[in-house]
N, CA, C and O atoms as a printed pandas DataFrame, in Angstrom:
     atom_number atom_name residue_name chain_id  residue_number  x_coord  y_coord  z_coord
0              1         N          UNK        A               1    0.849   -1.187    0.000
1              2        CA          UNK        A               1    0.000    0.000    0.000
2              3         C          UNK        A               1    0.886    1.240    0.000
3              4         O          UNK        A               1    1.791    1.376    0.823
4              5         N          UNK        A               2    0.610    2.127   -0.926
5              6        CA          UNK        A               2    1.364    3.376   -1.030
6              7         C          UNK        A               2    0.658    4.438   -0.202
7              8         O          UNK        A               2   -0.542    4.665   -0.357
8              9         N          UNK        A               3    1.410    5.087    0.678
9             10        CA          UNK        A               3    0.855    6.116    1.562
10            11         C          UNK        A               3    0.685    7.437    0.816
11            12         O          UNK        A               3    1.355    7.701   -0.183
12            13         N          UNK        A               4   -0.219    8.248    1.322
13            14        CA          UNK        A               4   -0.465    9.570    0.755
14            15         C          UNK        A               4    0.774   10.447    0.976
15            16         O          UNK        A               4    1.468   10.307    1.983
16            17         N          UNK        A               5    1.043   11.349    0.029
17            18        CA          UNK        A               5    2.188   12.238    0.159
18            19         C          UNK        A               5    1.806   13.506    0.932
19            20         O          UNK        A               5    0.642   13.712    1.275
20            21         N          UNK        A               6    2.805   14.343    1.195
21            22        CA          UNK        A               6    2.576   15.562    1.981
22            23         C          UNK        A               6    1.578   16.496    1.300
23            24         O          UNK        A               6    0.777   17.152    1.966
24            25         N          UNK        A               7    1.632   16.551   -0.013
25            26        CA          UNK        A               7    0.716   17.431   -0.745
26            27         C          UNK        A               7   -0.732   16.996   -0.549
27            28         O          UNK        A               7   -1.623   17.832   -0.395
28            29         N          UNK        A               8   -0.962   15.691   -0.556
29            30        CA          UNK        A               8   -2.310   15.180   -0.311
30            31         C          UNK        A               8   -2.801   15.504    1.092
31            32         O          UNK        A               8   -3.962   15.862    1.288
32            33         N          UNK        A               9   -1.908   15.374    2.063
33            34        CA          UNK        A               9   -2.268   15.692    3.447
34            35         C          UNK        A               9   -2.579   17.173    3.585
35            36         O          UNK        A               9   -3.538   17.552    4.258
36            37         N          UNK        A              10   -1.767   18.014    2.944
37            38        CA          UNK        A              10   -2.022   19.461    2.989
38            39         C          UNK        A              10   -3.371   19.801    2.353
39            40         O          UNK        A              10   -4.096   20.661    2.852
40            41         N          UNK        A              11   -3.698   19.136    1.267
41            42        CA          UNK        A              11   -4.974   19.369    0.598
42            43         C          UNK        A              11   -6.135   18.990    1.510
43            44         O          UNK        A              11   -7.123   19.718    1.598
44            45         N          UNK        A              12   -6.014   17.856    2.183
45            46        CA          UNK        A              12   -7.071   17.430    3.109
46            47         C          UNK        A              12   -7.244   18.456    4.215
47            48         O          UNK        A              12   -8.368   18.839    4.539
48            49         N          UNK        A              13   -6.143   18.901    4.793
49            50        CA          UNK        A              13   -6.225   19.866    5.893
50            51         C          UNK        A              13   -6.764   21.218    5.420
51            52         O          UNK        A              13   -7.495   21.883    6.153
52            53         N          UNK        A              14   -6.410   21.625    4.204
53            54        CA          UNK        A              14   -6.930   22.879    3.666
54            55         C          UNK        A              14   -8.443   22.794    3.450
55            56         O          UNK        A              14   -9.174   23.743    3.735
56            57         N          UNK        A              15   -8.897   21.660    2.947
57            58        CA          UNK        A              15  -10.335   21.484    2.736
58            59         C          UNK        A              15  -11.083   21.421    4.064
59            60         O          UNK        A              15  -12.187   21.952    4.181
60            61         N          UNK        A              16  -10.490   20.780    5.057
61            62        CA          UNK        A              16  -11.111   20.750    6.381
62            63         C          UNK        A              16  -11.212   22.159    6.961
63            64         O          UNK        A              16  -12.187   22.492    7.634
64            65         N          UNK        A              17  -10.204   22.982    6.697
65            66        CA          UNK        A              17  -10.241   24.364    7.177
66            67         C          UNK        A              17  -11.371   25.150    6.511
67            68         O          UNK        A              17  -11.988   26.015    7.132
68            69         N          UNK        A              18  -11.631   24.840    5.253
69            70        CA          UNK        A              18  -12.695   25.558    4.538
70            71         C          UNK        A              18  -14.086   25.231    5.084
71            72         O          UNK        A              18  -15.023   26.010    4.910
72            73         N          UNK        A              19  -14.219   24.074    5.745
73            74        CA          UNK        A              19  -15.514   23.745    6.367
74            75         C          UNK        A              19  -15.434   23.914    7.893
75            76         O          UNK        A              19  -16.266   23.393    8.636
76            77         N          UNK        A              20  -14.412   24.656    8.336
77            78        CA          UNK        A              20  -14.217   24.974    9.763
78            79         C          UNK        A              20  -14.085   23.738   10.639
79            80         O          UNK        A              20  -14.609   23.711   11.753
80            81         N          UNK        A              21  -13.399   22.724   10.156
81            82        CA          UNK        A              21  -13.193   21.505   10.929
82            83         C          UNK        A              21  -11.706   21.163   11.082
83            84         O          UNK        A              21  -11.372   20.067   11.531
84            85         N          UNK        A              22  -10.826   22.071   10.721
85            86        CA          UNK        A              22   -9.391   21.781   10.759
86            87         C          UNK        A              22   -8.894   21.553   12.186
87            88         O          UNK        A              22   -7.959   20.779   12.391
88            89         N          UNK        A              23   -9.492   22.200   13.161
89            90        CA          UNK        A              23   -9.029   22.067   14.547
90            91         C          UNK        A              23   -9.800   21.032   15.352
91            92         O          UNK        A              23   -9.503   20.814   16.526
92            93         N          UNK        A              24  -10.779   20.396   14.739
93            94        CA          UNK        A              24  -11.580   19.390   15.431
94            95         C          UNK        A              24  -10.936   18.017   15.235
95            96         O          UNK        A              24  -11.190   17.335   14.243
96            97         N          UNK        A              25  -10.094   17.621   16.203
97            98        CA          UNK        A              25   -9.343   16.375   16.079
98            99         C          UNK        A              25  -10.256   15.152   16.044
99           100         O          UNK        A              25   -9.971   14.181   15.343
100          101         N          UNK        A              26  -11.347   15.200   16.797
101          102        CA          UNK        A              26  -12.272   14.057   16.802
102          103         C          UNK        A              26  -12.933   13.874   15.440
103          104         O          UNK        A              26  -13.116   12.747   14.980
104          105         N          UNK        A              27  -13.293   14.991   14.795
105          106        CA          UNK        A              27  -13.914   14.924   13.471
106          107         C          UNK        A              27  -12.927   14.346   12.459
107          108         O          UNK        A              27  -13.275   13.462   11.677
108          109         N          UNK        A              28  -11.678   14.857   12.480
109          110        CA          UNK        A              28  -10.664   14.352   11.547
110          111         C          UNK        A              28  -10.412   12.861   11.773
111          112         O          UNK        A              28  -10.303   12.089   10.820
112          113         N          UNK        A              29  -10.320   12.465   13.047
113          114        CA          UNK        A              29  -10.057   11.072   13.359
114          115         C          UNK        A              29  -11.203   10.184   12.870
115          116         O          UNK        A              29  -10.963    9.109   12.321
116          117         N          UNK        A              30  -12.440   10.628   13.068
117          118        CA          UNK        A              30  -13.574    9.811   12.625
118          119         C          UNK        A              30  -13.633    9.733   11.097
119          120         O          UNK        A              30  -14.002    8.697   10.544
120          121         N          UNK        A              31  -13.274   10.821   10.416
121          122        CA          UNK        A              31  -13.229   10.796    8.950
122          123         C          UNK        A              31  -12.198    9.777    8.457
123          124         O          UNK        A              31  -12.487    8.952    7.590
124          125         N          UNK        A              32  -11.006    9.850    9.020
125          126        CA          UNK        A              32   -9.943    8.935    8.601
126          127         C          UNK        A              32  -10.345    7.493    8.881
127          128         O          UNK        A              32  -10.141    6.615    8.042
128          129         N          UNK        A              33  -10.912    7.246   10.048
129          130        CA          UNK        A              33  -11.350    5.894   10.386
130          131         C          UNK        A              33  -12.413    5.408    9.404
131          132         O          UNK        A              33  -12.433    4.236    9.027
132          133         N          UNK        A              34  -13.299    6.322    8.994
133          134        CA          UNK        A              34  -14.359    5.971    8.053
134          135         C          UNK        A              34  -13.768    5.558    6.698
135          136         O          UNK        A              34  -14.228    4.592    6.089
136          137         N          UNK        A              35  -12.756    6.285    6.229
137          138        CA          UNK        A              35  -12.181    6.013    4.913
138          139         C          UNK        A              35  -11.156    4.880    4.920
139          140         O          UNK        A              35  -10.763    4.390    3.861
140          141         N          UNK        A              36  -10.718    4.457    6.125
141          142        CA          UNK        A              36   -9.746    3.358    6.212
142          143         C          UNK        A              36  -10.341    2.118    6.871
143          144         O          UNK        A              36   -9.605    1.198    7.227
144          145         N          UNK        A              37  -11.651    2.081    7.036
145          146        CA          UNK        A              37  -12.317    0.957    7.699
146          147         C          UNK        A              37  -11.739    0.699    9.089
147          148         O          UNK        A              37  -11.442   -0.441    9.446
148          149         N          UNK        A              38  -11.581    1.770    9.868
149          150        CA          UNK        A              38  -11.069    1.729   11.252
150          151         C          UNK        A              38   -9.620    1.270   11.367
151          152         O          UNK        A              38   -9.187    0.881   12.451
152          153         N          UNK        A              39   -8.871    1.306   10.286
153          154        CA          UNK        A              39   -7.479    0.881   10.311
154          155         C          UNK        A              39   -6.562    1.988   10.836
155          156         O          UNK        A              39   -5.590    1.702   11.535
156          157         N          UNK        A              40   -6.858    3.237   10.507
157          158        CA          UNK        A              40   -5.997    4.366   10.859
158          159         C          UNK        A              40   -6.805    5.468   11.532
159          160         O          UNK        A              40   -8.028    5.528   11.404
160          161         N          UNK        A              41   -6.097    6.344   12.256
161          162        CA          UNK        A              41   -6.752    7.505   12.873
162          163         C          UNK        A              41   -6.090    8.812   12.456
163          164         O          UNK        A              41   -6.553    9.885   12.843
164          165         N          UNK        A              42   -5.028    8.742   11.681
165          166        CA          UNK        A              42   -4.293    9.931   11.256
166          167         C          UNK        A              42   -4.271   10.013    9.733
167          168         O          UNK        A              42   -4.271    8.989    9.049
168          169         N          UNK        A              43   -4.251   11.230    9.210
169          170        CA          UNK        A              43   -4.216   11.412    7.757
170          171         C          UNK        A              43   -2.934   10.854    7.150
171          172         O          UNK        A              43   -2.917   10.492    5.974
172          173         N          UNK        A              44   -1.860   10.779    7.934
173          174        CA          UNK        A              44   -0.610   10.229    7.393
174          175         C          UNK        A              44   -0.715    8.729    7.132
175          176         O          UNK        A              44    0.101    8.177    6.393
176          177         N          UNK        A              45   -1.695    8.067    7.720
177          178        CA          UNK        A              45   -1.881    6.638    7.510
178          179         C          UNK        A              45   -2.748    6.287    6.321
179          180         O          UNK        A              45   -2.930    5.108    6.015
180          181         N          UNK        A              46   -3.288    7.292    5.645
181          182        CA          UNK        A              46   -4.148    7.048    4.486
182          183         C          UNK        A              46   -3.343    6.541    3.297
183          184         O          UNK        A              46   -2.200    6.949    3.088
184          185         N          UNK        A              47   -3.943    5.657    2.527
185          186        CA          UNK        A              47   -3.330    5.268    1.258
186          187         C          UNK        A              47   -3.666    6.346    0.223
187          188         O          UNK        A              47   -4.503    7.216    0.467
188          189         N          UNK        A              48   -3.017    6.276   -0.906
189          190        CA          UNK        A              48   -3.282    7.250   -1.970
190          191         C          UNK        A              48   -4.743    7.184   -2.402
191          192         O          UNK        A              48   -5.381    8.220   -2.591
192          193         N          UNK        A              49   -5.272    5.984   -2.559
193          194        CA          UNK        A              49   -6.663    5.823   -2.991
194          195         C          UNK        A              49   -7.639    6.355   -1.953
195          196         O          UNK        A              49   -8.607    7.033   -2.296
196          197         N          UNK        A              50   -7.384    6.047   -0.676
197          198        CA          UNK        A              50   -8.261    6.523    0.394
198          199         C          UNK        A              50   -8.231    8.045    0.479
199          200         O          UNK        A              50   -9.270    8.686    0.643
200          201         N          UNK        A              51   -7.036    8.618    0.367
201          202        CA          UNK        A              51   -6.908   10.073    0.407
202          203         C          UNK        A              51   -7.624   10.701   -0.782
203          204         O          UNK        A              51   -8.272   11.737   -0.638
204          205         N          UNK        A              52   -7.515   10.087   -1.950
205          206        CA          UNK        A              52   -8.195   10.613   -3.134
206          207         C          UNK        A              52   -9.707   10.639   -2.953
207          208         O          UNK        A              52  -10.366   11.608   -3.330
208          209         N          UNK        A              53  -10.250    9.583   -2.382
209          210        CA          UNK        A              53  -11.695    9.548   -2.119
210          211         C          UNK        A              53  -12.098   10.611   -1.099
211          212         O          UNK        A              53  -13.107   11.294   -1.270
212          213         N          UNK        A              54  -11.304   10.745   -0.038
213          214        CA          UNK        A              54  -11.597   11.746    0.990
214          215         C          UNK        A              54  -11.525   13.152    0.416
215          216         O          UNK        A              54  -12.399   13.976    0.685
216          217         N          UNK        A              55  -10.500   13.432   -0.366
217          218        CA          UNK        A              55  -10.351   14.755   -0.987
218          219         C          UNK        A              55  -11.533   15.034   -1.907
219          220         O          UNK        A              55  -12.092   16.130   -1.884
220          221         N          UNK        A              56  -11.912   14.061   -2.708
221          222        CA          UNK        A              56  -13.038   14.233   -3.630
222          223         C          UNK        A              56  -14.317   14.577   -2.858
223          224         O          UNK        A              56  -15.048   15.492   -3.236
224          225         N          UNK        A              57  -14.578   13.842   -1.781
225          226        CA          UNK        A              57  -15.791   14.096   -1.000
226          227         C          UNK        A              57  -15.736   15.439   -0.276
227          228         O          UNK        A              57  -16.749   16.132   -0.176
228          229         N          UNK        A              58  -14.553   15.811    0.230
229          230        CA          UNK        A              58  -14.422   17.116    0.887
230          231         C          UNK        A              58  -14.602   18.250   -0.128
231          232         O          UNK        A              58  -15.197   19.280    0.189
232          233         N          UNK        A              59  -14.089   18.061   -1.342
233          234        CA          UNK        A              59  -14.268   19.076   -2.384
234          235         C          UNK        A              59  -15.744   19.267   -2.694
235          236         O          UNK        A              59  -16.195   20.392   -2.913
236          237         N          UNK        A              60  -16.502   18.171   -2.714
237          238        CA          UNK        A              60  -17.944   18.293   -2.951
238          239         C          UNK        A              60  -18.612   19.045   -1.802
239          240         O          UNK        A              60  -19.523   19.842   -2.026
240          241         N          UNK        A              61  -18.157   18.792   -0.570
241          242        CA          UNK        A              61  -18.719   19.486    0.585
242          243         C          UNK        A              61  -18.423   20.984    0.515
243          244         O          UNK        A              61  -19.273   21.813    0.840
244          245         N          UNK        A              62  -17.217   21.313    0.091
245          246        CA          UNK        A              62  -16.796   22.714    0.001
246          247         C          UNK        A              62  -17.417   23.384   -1.220
247          248         O          UNK        A              62  -17.655   24.592   -1.222
248          249         N          UNK        A              63  -17.676   22.597   -2.249
249          250        CA          UNK        A              63  -18.240   23.145   -3.481
250          251         C          UNK        A              63  -17.182   23.661   -4.426
251          252         O          UNK        A              63  -17.449   24.548   -5.238
252          253         N          UNK        A              64  -15.964   23.108   -4.329
253          254        CA          UNK        A              64  -14.869   23.546   -5.189
254          255         C          UNK        A              64  -14.459   22.426   -6.128
255          256         O          UNK        A              64  -14.447   21.254   -5.752
256          257         N          UNK        A              65  -14.127   22.800   -7.344
257          258        CA          UNK        A              65  -13.605   21.839   -8.306
258          259         C          UNK        A              65  -12.096   21.699   -8.079
259          260         O          UNK        A              65  -11.493   22.560   -7.437
260          261         N          UNK        A              66  -11.489   20.652   -8.582
261          262        CA          UNK        A              66  -10.031   20.508   -8.436
262          263         C          UNK        A              66   -9.260   21.687   -9.022
263          264         O          UNK        A              66   -8.234   22.086   -8.471
264          265         N          UNK        A              67   -9.741   22.252  -10.134
265          266        CA          UNK        A              67   -9.070   23.408  -10.725
266          267         C          UNK        A              67   -9.144   24.620   -9.801
267          268         O          UNK        A              67   -8.186   25.387   -9.703
268          269         N          UNK        A              68  -10.265   24.793   -9.132
269          270        CA          UNK        A              68  -10.402   25.912   -8.196
270          271         C          UNK        A              68   -9.474   25.726   -6.997
271          272         O          UNK        A              68   -8.899   26.694   -6.499
272          273         N          UNK        A              69   -9.330   24.495   -6.538
273          274        CA          UNK        A              69   -8.430   24.210   -5.421
274          275         C          UNK        A              69   -6.996   24.554   -5.812
275          276         O          UNK        A              69   -6.283   25.204   -5.047
276          277         N          UNK        A              70   -6.569   24.120   -7.002
277          278        CA          UNK        A              70   -5.204   24.401   -7.464
278          279         C          UNK        A              70   -4.987   25.905   -7.623
279          280         O          UNK        A              70   -3.932   26.423   -7.258
280          281         N          UNK        A              71   -5.978   26.602   -8.164
281          282        CA          UNK        A              71   -5.861   28.044   -8.329
282          283         C          UNK        A              71   -5.742   28.734   -6.974
283          284         O          UNK        A              71   -4.969   29.681   -6.824
284          285         N          UNK        A              72   -6.498   28.267   -5.996
285          286        CA          UNK        A              72   -6.438   28.848   -4.654
286          287         C          UNK        A              72   -5.066   28.618   -4.030
287          288         O          UNK        A              72   -4.523   29.518   -3.388
288          289         N          UNK        A              73   -4.499   27.427   -4.209
289          290        CA          UNK        A              73   -3.170   27.136   -3.677
290          291         C          UNK        A              73   -2.116   28.027   -4.328
291          292         O          UNK        A              73   -1.223   28.533   -3.649
292          293         N          UNK        A              74   -2.218   28.218   -5.644
293          294        CA          UNK        A              74   -1.255   29.068   -6.350
294          295         C          UNK        A              74   -1.395   30.523   -5.918
295          296         O          UNK        A              74   -0.395   31.222   -5.759
296          297         N          UNK        A              75   -2.622   30.979   -5.729
297          298        CA          UNK        A              75   -2.867   32.348   -5.273
298          299         C          UNK        A              75   -2.231   32.577   -3.901
299          300         O          UNK        A              75   -1.615   33.616   -3.660
300          301         N          UNK        A              76   -2.382   31.609   -3.013
301          302        CA          UNK        A              76   -1.796   31.722   -1.679
302          303         C          UNK        A              76   -0.273   31.734   -1.744
303          304         O          UNK        A              76    0.371   32.455   -0.981
304          305         N          UNK        A              77    0.310   30.950   -2.640
305          306        CA          UNK        A              77    1.754   30.931   -2.790
306          307         C          UNK        A              77    2.269   32.275   -3.298
307          308         O          UNK        A              77    3.292   32.774   -2.828
308          309         N          UNK        A              78    1.556   32.855   -4.256
309          310        CA          UNK        A              78    1.950   34.167   -4.774
310          311         C          UNK        A              78    1.881   35.215   -3.668
311          312         O          UNK        A              78    2.790   36.034   -3.532
312          313         N          UNK        A              79    0.821   35.193   -2.887
313          314        CA          UNK        A              79    0.702   36.145   -1.779
314          315         C          UNK        A              79    1.795   35.931   -0.739
315          316         O          UNK        A              79    2.303   36.891   -0.159
316          317         N          UNK        A              80    2.157   34.676   -0.503
317          318        CA          UNK        A              80    3.243   34.382    0.433
318          319         C          UNK        A              80    4.540   35.030   -0.036
319          320         O          UNK        A              80    5.223   35.700    0.737
320          321         N          UNK        A              81    4.875   34.824   -1.314
321          322        CA          UNK        A              81    6.132   35.389   -1.820
322          323         C          UNK        A              81    6.076   36.910   -1.894
323          324         O          UNK        A              81    7.092   37.570   -1.676
324          325         N          UNK        A              82    4.924   37.476   -2.194
325          326        CA          UNK        A              82    4.788   38.932   -2.185
326          327         C          UNK        A              82    5.024   39.468   -0.775
327          328         O          UNK        A              82    5.676   40.497   -0.597
328          329         N          UNK        A              83    4.497   38.774    0.214
329          330        CA          UNK        A              83    4.707   39.176    1.602
330          331         C          UNK        A              83    6.186   39.066    1.969
331          332         O          UNK        A              83    6.726   39.940    2.648
332          333         N          UNK        A              84    6.842   37.992    1.522
333          334        CA          UNK        A              84    8.272   37.820    1.793
334          335         C          UNK        A              84    9.091   38.962    1.192
335          336         O          UNK        A              84   10.115   39.358    1.749
336          337         N          UNK        A              85    8.635   39.492    0.046
337          338        CA          UNK        A              85    9.339   40.593   -0.604
338          339         C          UNK        A              85    8.904   41.948   -0.045
339          340         O          UNK        A              85    9.312   43.001   -0.535
340          341         N          UNK        A              86    8.064   41.895    0.995
341          342        CA          UNK        A              86    7.571   43.080    1.693
342          343         C          UNK        A              86    6.707   43.985    0.806
343          344         O          UNK        A              86    6.705   45.205    0.969
344          345         N          UNK        A              87    5.984   43.385   -0.119
345          346        CA          UNK        A              87    5.042   44.138   -0.931
346          347         C          UNK        A              87    3.846   44.491   -0.074
347          348         O          UNK        A              87    3.482   43.754    0.842
348          349         N          UNK        A              88    3.239   45.623   -0.379
349          350        CA          UNK        A              88    2.047   46.044    0.331
350          351         C          UNK        A              88    0.920   46.252   -0.653
351          352         O          UNK        A              88    1.130   46.688   -1.785
352          353         N          UNK        A              89   -0.286   45.931   -0.201
353          354        CA          UNK        A              89   -1.445   46.109   -1.085
354          355         C          UNK        A              89   -2.159   47.423   -0.813
355          356         O          UNK        A              89   -2.971   47.861   -1.628
356          357         N          UNK        A              90   -1.876   48.049    0.298
357          358        CA          UNK        A              90   -2.520   49.325    0.608
358          359         C          UNK        A              90   -1.626   50.475    0.178
359          360         O          UNK        A              90   -0.403   50.340    0.167
360          361         N          UNK        A              91   -2.226   51.606   -0.175
361          362        CA          UNK        A              91   -1.417   52.753   -0.582
362          363         C          UNK        A              91   -0.618   53.290    0.615
363          364         O          UNK        A              91   -1.063   53.189    1.759
364          365         N          UNK        A              92    0.533   53.847    0.350
365          366        CA          UNK        A              92    1.341   54.375    1.447
366          367         C          UNK        A              92    0.638   55.583    2.124
367          368         O          UNK        A              92   -0.051   56.369    1.475
368          369         N          UNK        A              93    0.839   55.687    3.415
369          370        CA          UNK        A              93    0.233   56.792    4.150
370          371         C          UNK        A              93    0.935   58.091    3.793
371          372         O          UNK        A              93    2.149   58.120    3.592
372          373         N          UNK        A              94    0.171   59.148    3.719
373          374        CA          UNK        A              94    0.751   60.466    3.382
374          375         C          UNK        A              94    1.149   61.228    4.592
375          376         O          UNK        A              94    1.649   62.347    4.480
């Protein structure tokens, strides 16, 4: 069984955050147990197939397509690097 990679885990956690469940450990544990037939309690224990099913179902709950998820991730990365370069979005104070 091939385990899910870090990107898959990040996607799951990002989707959980969009439904305000990222900090609910019991909810995450029950989700993982549901998708692994009670074999695992952590997202790191998911197989690639199990993670794919979970991501697909979470995307339906959030109402986002895979393309929208990728665009959102890229947008956040751009904002991160803009912040690192100390760019500002507000006009300078006079």
